[in-house]
Structure formats: C-alpha cells, structure tokens
C-alpha positions as CSV (number, residue, x, y, z in Angstrom):
1,M,65.8,67.0,22.5
2,N,68.6,68.6,20.4
3,P,68.5,72.4,19.7
4,T,67.3,72.0,16.1
5,T,64.4,69.7,17.1
6,N,63.6,72.1,20.0
7,L,63.5,75.1,17.6
8,T,61.2,73.2,15.2
9,A,58.9,72.2,18.1
10,N,58.8,75.8,19.5
11,R,57.9,77.1,16.0
12,L,55.1,74.6,15.7
13,F,53.8,75.6,19.1
14,T,53.7,79.2,17.9
15,L,51.7,78.2,14.8
16,L,49.3,76.3,17.0
17,R,48.8,79.2,19.3
18,L,48.1,81.5,16.4
19,A,45.6,79.1,14.9
20,L,43.8,78.2,18.1
21,W,43.3,81.6,19.6
22,Q,43.3,83.8,16.5
23,K,45.4,86.4,18.5
24,E,48.6,88.3,17.9
25,E,51.7,86.3,18.9
26,N,55.4,87.0,19.2
27,I,56.7,85.6,15.9
28,D,60.3,86.6,16.1
29,I,61.2,82.9,16.2
30,F,60.4,82.8,12.4
31,D,63.0,85.5,11.5
32,G,65.4,84.1,8.9
33,I,63.6,80.7,8.7
34,T,64.7,78.5,5.7
35,Q,62.6,76.3,3.6
36,A,64.4,73.3,5.0
37,E,63.3,74.4,8.5
38,W,59.7,74.8,7.2
39,D,59.9,71.2,5.9
40,A,60.9,70.0,9.4
41,I,57.8,71.9,10.8
42,Y,55.6,70.3,8.1
43,L,56.7,66.8,9.0
44,L,56.4,67.3,12.7
45,A,52.9,68.7,12.3
46,L,52.0,65.7,10.2
47,E,53.4,63.3,12.8
48,Q,51.6,65.0,15.6
49,G,48.2,65.1,14.0
50,V,48.0,68.9,13.8
51,F,48.8,69.4,10.1
52,A,45.8,71.5,9.1
53,I,45.9,73.5,12.3
54,A,49.5,74.4,11.8
55,F,48.7,75.5,8.3
56,D,46.1,77.9,9.7
57,G,48.9,79.4,11.9
58,A,51.4,79.6,9.0
59,R,48.9,81.6,6.9
60,M,48.8,84.2,9.7
61,L,52.5,85.0,9.3
62,P,53.8,87.9,7.2
63,D,54.6,86.9,3.6
64,H,58.4,87.0,4.1
65,M,58.1,84.5,7.0
66,Q,55.9,82.0,5.2
67,P,57.1,78.8,3.4
68,D,57.8,79.1,-0.3
69,L,54.9,79.1,-2.9
70,D,55.3,75.4,-3.9
71,S,55.2,74.3,-0.2
72,R,52.1,76.5,0.5
73,I,50.3,75.1,-2.5
74,Q,51.1,71.5,-1.4
75,W,50.2,72.2,2.2
76,G,46.9,73.9,1.2
77,Y,46.0,71.0,-1.2
78,N,46.5,68.5,1.6
79,V,44.4,70.6,4.0
80,G,41.7,70.8,1.4
81,H,41.7,67.0,1.3
82,I,41.4,66.9,5.1
83,E,38.4,69.2,4.9
84,K,36.8,66.9,2.3
85,V,37.3,63.9,4.5
86,F,35.8,65.7,7.4
87,R,32.7,66.6,5.4
88,H,32.3,63.0,4.3
89,Q,32.7,61.7,7.9
90,V,30.0,64.0,9.0
91,E,27.7,62.9,6.2
92,V,28.4,59.2,7.1
93,A,27.7,60.0,10.8
94,E,24.4,61.6,10.0
95,K,23.4,58.6,7.8
96,V,24.2,56.2,10.6
97,V,22.5,58.3,13.2
98,G,19.4,58.6,11.0
99,A,19.2,54.9,10.5
100,F,19.3,54.3,14.3
101,A,16.8,57.1,15.0
102,D,14.3,55.5,12.5
103,N,14.4,52.5,14.9
104,G,14.0,54.6,18.1
105,I,17.7,54.6,19.1
106,R,19.5,57.7,20.4
107,T,23.1,58.0,19.3
108,M,25.8,59.7,21.4
109,I,28.9,60.6,19.5
110,M,32.2,60.8,21.4
111,K,35.8,61.8,20.9
112,G,37.1,63.2,17.6
113,I,34.0,64.5,15.8
114,S,32.6,65.9,19.1
115,V,35.9,67.5,20.2
116,A,36.1,69.2,16.8
117,Q,33.3,71.6,17.8
118,Y,35.8,73.5,20.0
119,Y,38.2,74.4,17.3
120,P,38.0,77.6,15.2
121,Q,37.8,75.4,12.1
122,P,36.3,72.1,13.2
123,A,37.1,70.5,9.8
124,H,40.8,70.9,10.6
125,R,40.7,68.6,13.6
126,Q,41.6,65.2,12.0
127,F,40.2,62.0,13.3
128,G,39.8,58.4,12.1
129,D,37.0,56.3,13.7
130,I,33.6,57.6,14.7
131,D,32.8,56.4,18.3
132,I,29.2,56.0,19.1
133,Y,27.2,54.9,22.1
134,L,23.5,53.8,21.6
135,M,22.3,54.5,25.1
136,G,21.9,50.9,26.1
137,D,20.8,49.6,22.6
138,Y,24.1,48.1,21.7
139,E,22.8,44.7,20.5
140,K,19.8,46.3,18.8
141,G,22.1,48.7,16.9
142,N,24.3,45.8,15.7
143,A,21.2,43.9,14.6
144,I,20.1,46.9,12.5
145,V,23.5,47.2,10.9
146,A,23.7,43.4,10.2
147,A,20.2,43.5,8.6
148,K,21.5,46.0,6.0
149,G,24.1,43.4,5.0
150,T,27.0,45.3,6.6
151,P,29.7,43.1,8.1
152,I,30.4,43.6,11.8
153,K,33.6,42.8,13.6
154,Y,33.6,41.8,17.3
155,D,37.4,41.7,17.9
156,Y,37.2,43.8,21.0
157,F,34.7,43.4,23.8
158,V,34.4,47.2,24.4
159,H,32.8,47.8,21.0
160,S,31.8,46.3,17.7
161,E,33.1,47.8,14.4
162,F,31.6,48.2,11.0
163,V,32.3,50.3,8.0
164,V,30.0,52.8,6.2
165,G,31.1,54.7,3.2
166,G,34.7,53.9,4.0
167,V,34.5,55.2,7.5
168,N,35.0,52.9,10.5
169,I,32.3,53.1,13.1
170,E,32.9,51.9,16.7
171,N,29.7,51.0,18.5
172,H,30.6,51.0,22.1
173,K,29.1,48.5,24.5
174,T,31.1,50.1,27.3
175,F,32.9,53.3,27.3
176,I,36.4,52.0,28.3
177,N,38.0,48.7,29.1
178,A,36.9,48.3,32.7
179,R,38.5,44.9,33.2
180,V,42.0,46.3,33.6
181,N,41.9,47.5,37.2
182,K,39.9,49.1,39.9
183,S,40.5,52.6,38.6
184,A,39.0,51.6,35.2
185,E,36.0,50.0,36.9
186,Y,35.4,53.2,38.8
187,V,35.7,55.4,35.7
188,E,33.3,53.2,33.7
189,R,30.7,53.4,36.5
190,E,31.0,57.2,36.6
191,L,30.8,57.5,32.8
192,E,27.6,55.4,32.8
193,R,26.1,57.8,35.3
194,L,27.3,60.9,33.5
195,A,26.1,59.6,30.1
196,T,22.5,60.3,31.0
197,D,23.1,64.1,30.6
198,L,22.9,64.7,26.8
199,R,22.6,67.7,24.6
200,P,22.1,68.1,20.8
201,H,25.3,67.5,18.8
202,P,26.7,70.7,17.4
203,I,28.0,69.1,14.2
204,V,26.1,65.9,13.4
205,K,22.4,66.5,12.9
206,G,20.2,64.2,15.0
207,A,23.0,63.0,17.2
208,Y,23.8,63.8,20.8
209,A,26.9,65.0,22.5
210,P,28.0,64.2,26.1
211,S,28.2,66.7,28.9
212,P,31.4,68.5,29.9
213,E,31.7,66.4,33.0
214,F,31.5,63.2,30.9
215,N,34.1,64.5,28.4
216,A,36.5,65.6,31.2
217,L,36.6,62.0,32.5
218,F,36.3,60.1,29.3
219,L,38.9,62.1,27.3
220,T,41.3,61.8,30.3
221,R,40.9,58.0,30.8
222,H,41.2,57.4,27.1
223,A,44.4,59.5,26.9
224,T,46.1,57.9,29.9
225,W,45.5,54.4,28.5
226,H,47.2,55.3,25.2
227,Y,49.8,57.6,26.8
228,A,51.4,54.9,28.9
229,R,51.3,52.3,26.2
230,E,52.0,54.2,23.0
231,C,52.1,57.9,23.9
232,V,49.7,60.5,22.7
233,R,50.2,63.3,20.1
234,L,49.9,67.1,20.1
235,R,46.5,66.7,18.6
236,D,45.4,65.2,22.0
237,V,47.0,68.1,23.9
238,C,45.3,70.6,21.6
239,D,42.0,68.8,22.3
240,W,42.4,69.2,26.0
241,A,43.3,72.9,25.6
242,M,40.3,73.7,23.5
243,F,37.9,71.6,25.7
244,M,39.2,73.4,28.8
245,H,38.9,76.8,27.2
246,H,35.3,76.3,26.2
247,E,33.9,74.1,29.0
248,V,35.8,74.6,32.3
249,D,33.4,77.4,33.2
250,N,30.4,75.3,32.3
251,M,31.2,72.1,34.1
252,D,30.5,71.0,37.7
253,T,34.1,71.4,38.8
254,A,33.5,69.6,42.1
255,T,32.2,66.5,40.3
256,V,35.1,66.5,37.8
257,M,37.8,66.9,40.5
258,R,36.2,64.2,42.7
259,C,36.2,61.8,39.7
260,L,39.8,62.7,38.7
261,R,41.0,62.2,42.3
262,E,39.2,59.0,43.1
263,S,40.3,57.5,39.8
264,G,43.9,58.5,40.2
265,L,43.7,60.6,37.0
266,E,44.3,64.0,38.5
267,R,48.1,63.9,38.1
268,Y,47.9,63.3,34.3
269,V,45.3,66.1,33.9
270,A,47.5,68.5,35.9
271,I,50.5,67.7,33.7
272,I,48.7,68.0,30.4
273,T,47.0,71.2,31.6
274,E,50.4,72.7,32.5
275,I,51.7,71.8,29.0
276,C,48.6,73.5,27.5
277,R,49.2,76.6,29.6
278,N,53.0,76.8,29.0
279,Y,53.0,75.9,25.3
280,L,49.6,76.4,23.8
281,G,48.5,79.5,25.6
282,L,45.6,78.1,27.5
283,D,44.3,80.6,30.1
284,K,42.1,78.2,32.1
285,S,42.8,75.5,34.8
286,L,41.3,73.3,37.5
287,P,41.9,73.3,41.2
288,F,44.7,70.6,41.2
289,S,46.2,69.6,44.5
290,A,49.8,69.7,43.2
291,E,52.0,71.0,40.4
292,Y,54.4,68.9,38.3
293,H,56.7,71.3,36.5
294,D,59.6,68.9,35.8
295,L,57.3,66.1,35.0
296,A,55.3,68.3,32.6
297,E,58.5,69.1,30.7
298,R,59.4,65.4,30.5
299,V,56.0,64.5,29.2
300,K,56.1,67.3,26.6
301,E,59.5,66.0,25.4
302,D,58.1,62.5,25.3
303,I,55.2,63.4,23.2
304,L,57.4,65.3,20.7
305,T,60.0,62.5,20.3
306,F,58.2,59.2,20.7
307,E,58.4,56.8,17.8
308,N,55.4,54.6,17.5
309,P,56.4,51.0,16.6
310,D,53.6,50.8,14.0
311,K,55.7,53.0,11.7
312,F,58.0,50.0,11.3
313,R,55.3,47.7,10.0
314,H,56.7,47.7,6.5
315,L,59.9,46.1,7.9
316,G,58.2,42.9,8.9
317,L,56.2,41.4,11.8
318,L,59.3,40.4,13.8
319,R,60.6,44.0,13.8
320,V,57.2,45.3,14.9
321,F,57.0,42.8,17.7
322,M,60.5,43.6,19.0
323,C,59.8,47.3,18.8
324,K,56.6,46.9,20.7
325,I,58.4,44.9,23.4
326,R,61.2,47.4,23.7
327,N,58.7,50.3,23.7
328,R,56.5,48.7,26.4
329,F,59.4,48.3,28.9
330,G,60.9,51.7,28.0
331,R,57.6,53.3,29.1
332,K,57.6,51.9,32.6
333,W,58.3,55.4,33.9
334,C,54.9,56.5,32.6
335,Y,53.2,54.0,34.8
336,D,55.4,54.9,37.7
337,L,55.0,58.7,37.5
338,V,52.1,59.7,35.3
339,V,49.1,57.4,35.0
340,P,47.1,55.4,37.6
341,D,47.6,52.0,36.0
342,S,50.1,49.3,37.1
343,F,52.9,48.5,34.7
344,W,53.1,44.8,35.6
345,G,49.4,44.6,35.8
346,N,49.1,45.9,32.2
347,I,51.9,43.6,31.1
348,G,49.9,40.6,32.5
349,Y,46.7,41.9,30.9
350,S,48.4,42.3,27.5
351,I,49.9,38.8,27.6
352,K,46.6,37.3,28.4
353,N,45.0,39.4,25.6
354,Y,47.6,38.5,23.0
355,L,47.5,34.8,23.8
356,S,43.8,34.8,23.0
357,K,44.1,37.1,19.9
358,P,47.8,37.1,18.7
359,W,47.0,39.1,15.6
360,V,46.3,42.1,17.7
361,I,50.1,42.5,18.3
362,F,50.5,43.6,14.7
363,K,47.4,45.7,14.4
364,A,48.0,49.4,13.8
365,H,46.4,51.8,16.2
366,V,44.4,54.7,14.8
C-alpha cells in the first residue's frame, strides 16, 4: 500500500474508532487535511461498506478538520437515505415474520439486520439481503410465500429467495454450504445444534435472534468462505469488533473455542480479532492458541486493496470471467495461510457448480 493510500486508510480507521466507541481519540492525523483527501476517505468508506459509520466519526471532529460544507451536505443526504432503507428493511422483515407467525412458524433472522443491534446507530450498518431460518419449516414457509403469488427462486440449494417490498429475502434450508468439505459439514452440524437457543430479536418485532455461540461460528464460517474467494470488507471487520465487544463476556467461551478449533476456523478468527484490536480499538479477545502478527497485517492490507471482479461487469462478460479466473488463482495464499478450505478442492467444486449453472459466473455478490 502506497503512503497516500495508507494515510487514507488510517484516517478512516480513526473515524471508525470515534464512531464505534464514542470516545476521545487522537485526531492529529487530520491536521491540514485537504478536501481532495476527504474525497479519498469518502470513496474508501463507500467501497468498504462503512459509509454511514465513517460519517458519524467525521461529525465528531472539530469544525476546522471536517470536510467542506458541500461534502458534508452530500454525505449527510446519503446517510439519510441509508437510514430510510434500513427502516424499510425492518418493516419488510416484520411483515414477513408476521406472515409466518400467523401460520405457526418461528423466524430466526441472521447476519446483517441482527448484527446491527451491536452498533451505536443500528441504522448505519448497511446490509442487502435479509437471511432467515424457519426452524425446520423451510418447505412450509416457501408454500406460504408462493400462495401469496410471490415468485420464489431456487438457484442455490442452501436457500430459496423471494422479494418483498423490493427487499430480497433468503430463506435458509441449511445455514451454510456443507457440501464443500468436512470442515463445512462439521460447522453445519454445530450450527443446527446451537440454533435451538433463541432469544427475542432486538430490532425486528416477533422475530428471534441466534445465541452468541451460534453467531461466533456462523459469522466466522460465512466470512471465511467469502474471504478466500472474494475477500471481505471493513464492514465485516467492524461486525466482528462490535459482536466481540458486546458478547464475548456472555458466550460459552469453551464451546466457541472448541468449535473454532475443530473446524479449523481459529486462525482466521485470531487474525481478524488482532486487526480489530490494532485498528478498531477492540479491547476484548478470545484464548487463541497462537498469534499471527505478520499475517494480520497482510490480511488487513488485502481487505483495503482488493478489487472485486464484479466492478468490471459493465465492461462485458468476458472481462468479468477473466477477472474472476485471475482473482481466484491470485487468492491461493488465502487458502494456504488463512482459511481451513482447500484451494484445489474449491476450484473443483466451483467448476462442477458452474457447469451445472453457468450464469452464476456472472452474478454479482451482495
């Protein structure tokens, strides 16, 4: 990472720390900042999925350090839109949950809308899909949706998809893709066991949220699958920091560490936790068996500089395909050093999947 990019990243980390913890922070790094440098922070925050959170941090700076008025107005307007989208997503989630509840189905909501509870301003944690699990009533839930005339897609065996009020809902049959390898099979079994421990959802009325133990394993497995294939973003790192801060003292640490070690996920969690501690100000940790200082730095740099091939979709299908091929082989080190999956095993799985559904190659990931 060049010095200019590094300065932009460090300034963004400072804004995130200000916003996440609502505490005083050394802000000397903003002395003499130019509007062009603010524009670079703006774009990086947008790319990393922490746009609204960074705005919260920027507003905590002294007036002379903040971006110019036009930029603040534009930034604030966009954050207002993010808040509006969040409120709509919650309304849609409550509508869907209510429809299932009327038919005797309990709905667990996972990932984005559930992780949002840990943020100072939940509406500033952006997400796309709403991921639900109907506690064994997958087929019954699909039938209820279909009876209302809502089209359902079955493109992926892990979940079905349908749209309500413009919001994509993923109804999970299983929690993860357990067909990939033994580690995934193990994680799916543990998640099924841990899913029986529910509590009322803090944001969506009538829904349920999973336990801290479930979240520790589910968020980690979901992140490693995406990290090795297409990287993750600072939004995911912030999620882990906020989750750890609020739940590490409430979880059964022995159970969590056993699951992480037996699934091979401990190294990734140790790396992301170190990044959270070094750059986001997290003051909690878990009893990891090793430290990975150099690898944590490499992963942090990777997250900040990775270019997702989907950004080239407007340049044509061939360009996207070539970018995805180059990206997959360029990320072999992630399989070798960070995640528990096999590089060649995943290549073989992807080829088999693409041969059966070739259009998936060009599908954007949310």
